N, C-alpha and C positions, 0 to 999 in steps of 0.2 A: 659791454665793458663800461662800468661806472666807477672810475677810480676815485672821483671826488666823494661819492657816498662812502666808499671804503675808508678814505682818509678821515671823514667826519666821525665814523664809528670807532676808529682806533685812537683818535685824538692827536695824531701826529701833525696835523696841519697847523696846530697852534704852537708847534715847536717843542713839544714834550720829548724828552730823551727816553727812548725805549731801551731799558736795560736788557742786554743779551741774556740768553737762557742759562748760561753757565755762571751767572752772578759774579761779575767782576769785583775784585777788591776784597774778597773773603780771604783772610790770612791763610797762607799755605795751599790755596786751591788754584792759584793762577797758572802754575806750570802744568798742572794735571788736568785742568778743565779743557774741554774741546768746544770749538766754535762750530755752530751749525751754518753751513755754507750752501749757497746756490750758485751755479755757474750759468752765465748767459753767453752762449757761443762756445760750444764744446770742441769744435774742429779747429784745425790750423793752430794759431797762437793760443786758442783756448785750451789746447793740450797741456800747456804749462799751468794754467789755472786749475784744471782738473787734477793734475798731480799734486798741487799744493793743497787743494781742498780735501783731497783724499786722505791727507794726514790728519785732518780734523774730522768733522762729520759732514759728508757730502749728502745733502738731503734732497736736492732737486736740480734738474737741468731745464733750461729753456733754449731750444735750438730750432731754427726754421728748416733745417735740412737733416733728415734722418740718416742719410748716407754719410755725411760729414761727421755726424755725431756718433756713428755706429760703434767705433772703438771705445769711446767713453762709456756708452750705454752698456756694452758688454763687460767692461771692467767694473762698473758700479751698477749691478742689476737692481739693487734695492732703492736707488734714488728715483724719485718721481720725475716723470718726463712731461714737458709741455712744449708746444710750438711757440707760444706767445708769452713773453716774460710778464706781461701785465696780468694774464690769467694766472700764471704761477704765483705772483705776489698776492693776488686776491684770494686764491684757494689755500695756499700753504705759507703765506707770509708770516703767520704767528710762529712757525717753526724755524724761521730763518734769522740769523744774526748778521751775516755778511753776504754781499752779492759781488761776485767776481765777473767782470764784463770784458769780453774779448770779441766783440762783433766788429763788422766794418765801421769805419769812422762815422758815417752818417747816422748811426743808431746809438752811438755812445751816450749822447746827451739824454735821450728819452729813457734809456735803461737806467742810467745813473739817477736821474731825477725821480723816476717811479720808485726806485729803491729808497732813496734818501727821504722822500716824503713819508715813507712808512717807518722811518727810524732805523734803516739798515746801514751799516758801515759798507763802504764800497771801494773796490779796486777797479780801475779803468785803464785799459791799455792805451798807449800813446798813439797818435796825439789825443789829448784829453777829449776834444770834441771837434766838430766840423766847421764851426765859425766862432768869431770873437764874442758875440753876444752870449752864445751858449757857454763858453768857458767862464765868463764873468758870472753868469747865472749859477753855474755849479758852485762857484766860490761862495756866493750868497747863500745857497742852499746848505752847504756844509756848515755854515755858522748858524743858520736858523734852526736846523734840525739836530745840531750838536752831535754829529757822527764823525767817526774817523774816516779819512779818505787817503787814497794813494794812487798815483799814476805809475804805469809800468815802464819807466825808464830804468832798466836794470843797472846800468852803470853807476847810478847815484848811490848804490849800496856797495860798490867795489872798493877794495882797499886802495886802488889807484886814485880814486876820487878823493879819498882822505889825504893821500900824500900830496896831491896838487893843492888842496886847500891849505895844508900845513906849510908848504913851500911858499905859496903866494902870501899868506898871512905873516910869515917870518921875514918877508922882504927879499927872499932869494931871487925872485924873478925881477923885482923892481917895478917901476911904473910901466904899465902895458898900454900901448896906443894902437896896436894892430894885432888882430887875430885872424888866422887863415884856417878854414875848414874845407874838406872835400870828401867826395864819395864816388864809388864806382857805379852808382845808379843815375838815371833810370836804366835798368837792364832786365832781361828775362830772369825768371818767369813772370814777374809781377808787372813789368812795363814792356808791352809789345804793341807797336802801332797797328791798328786794324788794317786788314788787307782790302776791305770793302766798306763803303759808306753810302747810304744807310745800311745798318745791319740787316742781314737776311732774317726773316721772321721764322723762328723755330719754337717748338713747345718746350717749356721748362720741364726738367726731370720730375717724375711723379713723387720723388722723395722730398722735393723742395717746395715750400710755400712761397712762391715768388712775390705775392702781394705783401706778406709779412716781411720778407727780406728788404723790400723797398722802404718800409717804415714810413717816415715823415715826408718822403720825397714824392713829387707828382708822379703818378703811375705811368709806366712805359713798358714796352715789350721786353721780354726776357732775351738775353743773348749770352752765349758762352764767352763773349768779350768782357763780361762783367764778373761772372761767377764761375768757379769759386776763387780764382786767383788774381784776375786783372782789374778788379774794381778800383784799386788805388790810382789807376791811370785816368780815371774819369772824375771830373770835378763834382758831379752830382753826388758821388759816393765817397771819394777819397780826397786826399790832399797832396797827391804827387809824391815824388821822391823826397822832397823837403819835409812833407808831413810824415813820411815813413821813417826817416833817419834823423831829422833835425833835432828832435827832443833828446836823442842820444848824444849826437856830436856837439851840440851847443851847450849841453848840460854843464860841463866843466867850466868853460869861460863864464857862462851866465851865473853860475853858483859862486865861483871863487872871486870873480871881479865885481859881483853885485851890479850887473849891467842894467837891469830894469828895462824900461820900455825904450825902443828906438824912436828917434824923432823923424828919421828919413830912411826910406828903403829904395834902392835903385836896382833896376833890372836890365840884364842883357840876356836875350833868349833866342832860341830857334823857334820859328813859327810852328804852332801845332799843326798836325797833319789833317785833322778833321775837327768839326765843332765839338766842344765839350771835352776834348782830349788834352792832356798835359803837353807842354813843350818837352821834347826829348833831350834837351840840354839847356842849361842856363847858368848864369852867374848872378847871385844876389848879394848886394852890398848893404849892410846895416850900419847906420850911424847912431852912436850912443853919446849923449852929452856927458859933461863932467858930473861926477858923483862925489860931492864933498871935496876932499883933497885928491881924488883920483882923476886922472886926465880923461878927456874924451877918447872913445874907442871906435875904430872902424873894423868891422868884422865881415869877411867875405866867405861866401859859400860857392864852391865850384862843383858842378856836376860833370859826369863822364863826358869826354869829348873836348874839354878845355885843359890847357897846360897850367898846372898849379905852380906858382913861384916857390922856390925852395927857401928855407929859412936862411937868414944872413949868417948865422953861426951854425954851419952845416958843412959836412964834407961834400963839396959840390960835385964830386965824381959819383956819389951815391944817389940812386933814384929814390924818390918818395914812394911809399907803399901804395900800390894801385887801388887797394880796397877802400882806402880813405884814411882820414886822420885829422889832427888838429894841432896847431902850434900857436903859442903866444910869444910875440916879440917884446921882451922886457928891456928896460934900461940897464939891467944887470945881467940877465941871462935869458935864454930861449927855452921855453918849456914845450915839450912835444909828446904826443902819444899817437901810435898807429891805430888804425881801425876806428869803428864808429863809437866805441866806448873806451874809457881810460883804463885799459887792462894793465899796461906797464908804462907809466909816464916816466920820462927821463929829462934831464937837462942835456941839451945837445951843444956841441958834439961830445962824443964819449970821453974825450980827453978832459973836457971841462967837468963832466959828471964825476970823473975820478978825482979831480983836484978838490972838489968841494964835498966829497963823500963824508968826511969827518964832520963838517958843519951840518950836513943833512941829518946825520945819525943822531945829533944832539937835540934835534927838534922834538918836542913832546908830541906823542902820537895821539890822534883823535880816536875815540872808541867806536867800535862797530855798533850799529843799532839793529842789525838783522842780516841774515844771509842772503835775502832776496827782497824785492818789493812786497810780495805777499807775506813773507815771514815778518817783515817790519809791521805790516798792517795788523797781523795777528798778535804780535807782541804789544802793540799799542792798545788793541781792544782788551787784552788781558791785564793791562796796566803795568807791563814790564818796562815800557818806555813812554815818554810823554806823548809823542806823535811821530808818525812815519816821516822820513826825510823828504819824500816827494809828495807830501800832502798838498791839498788843492791851493793853499796859500802860496806855496812855492810853484806848483805845477801850472797854475793858471797863467801867471805872467810869462813863464817859459814857453808855454804853448801859444800864447797870444803873439809872441815874437815870431814863432814859426809860422803861424797862420798869416801874419802880415807879409812875410816873404812869399807864401803861397798865393796871396792875393796879387802881388806884383807879377808872379809867374803867370797867373790865370789871365790877367788883363793885359800884360805887356806894358804897364804904366808904372812910372815912379810914384812913390807915395810919400807925402808929408803927413805925419801921424799926430793927431791931437788925442792923446791918451785920455785926458780928463773928459772930453766930450765923446770919446769913442767914435771918432769920425776921421775920414781922410779929408784934409783941407782942400777946399775948392773943387772936389770931385764927388758930388752927391750920388753919382751912379754906383759908387761902392756901397751905399747904404744897404741895398738888398742882399749883398754878399756878406756884410758884417753881421746882419741879422736876417738869415734866410727864412723864407716862408715855410710853414709846416702844415701838413694836412690836419684837419680838425681834431681827430682822435689822438694826435701825436703832439699836441701843444702842452708845454710845461713851463712853469716858472714866471709867467707874466706878473703874478701877484707879488713876487719878490721885489719888483721894481717900483711898486707903489709906495708913496710916502707914508 
């Protein structure tokens, strides 16, 4: 694999914008032209990407596990198949406009960088990457290579997200100083504490390229404790329950309140059962400073096993939904939504919602940019919208906040964050987690940090 020679021959390393095959911008052609897509990671969450890509031109797959990808392969027999996305981009990159990435967290960065270096537009599932240096590098790359980007936090496209934005901007909620979020995770089937440690040595399935699955991470033995479902529970590969759900549940307050970067993160957690495994429950508290005339905000994340405080303006006889939710305590009203995403936001209690219904109905509605994250990406590529809503300029600071919380969970230590220097104040031991080491053939983006 010589990715740098490929980049030199295509000219994309200099930042040239590679026009997609369907010729964006020709009058009358945008709506009818199809985008040539490649899918990296076709099983699990990759099924969503496969479905969306199939509405365009699905030209290639890259998946390390033939068994997990079998359904996608059967449905799209004409798409070319590869185990390694780097080989795919080398061999058929000229036929690809957009790459849709749904691999485990630890390989998001390498796949996205390899695609962007070649001028490909990218969709990446949440969380955007595995560490803070990686997400910031992805943002730099998006600007350098002039490609459209999108993260897969589906709720950002929901009508409920637009309602929350409208209500907050119209002053319905008032000044917000406290946000409460919660989840029913960690739970099966993704998060299950191992029964034994160290893992018993077993052979990887013959359909799986275990070496490729590990990607940039130091090589270790295969275990069914990692693949195919439970990798999120291990810090080497995943980012815990917070990494799994945080980009969804934090999306509405982060977006509508303009939270930016926290200055402090505090942790209360259960001790992990074995080395490298996540804590099975924790409370993470984020402190955000004033933003202009907006007050400082404290936001709490409660995982399963802790009692979540109810909103002040709430029928105290009613239980909060167990699956999770979010509410903002405002000086004027309390805004609430159940679940990890803002499907049906309300002003609580119901009596108050009824009282101000007329006022809410008069607020001008924000337009939709797309039916889903990938639909938004496709519309941006075709020139129908300027850029997707969860493009990397938005998704990077959102993911960075989530990753800071995951660092606190991982170490059990409170964090004072210097966003400008990208460092935890007074705790240099965090440096290797902020920018994790990668194996030689999996290193990307260092040149983007050079003056």
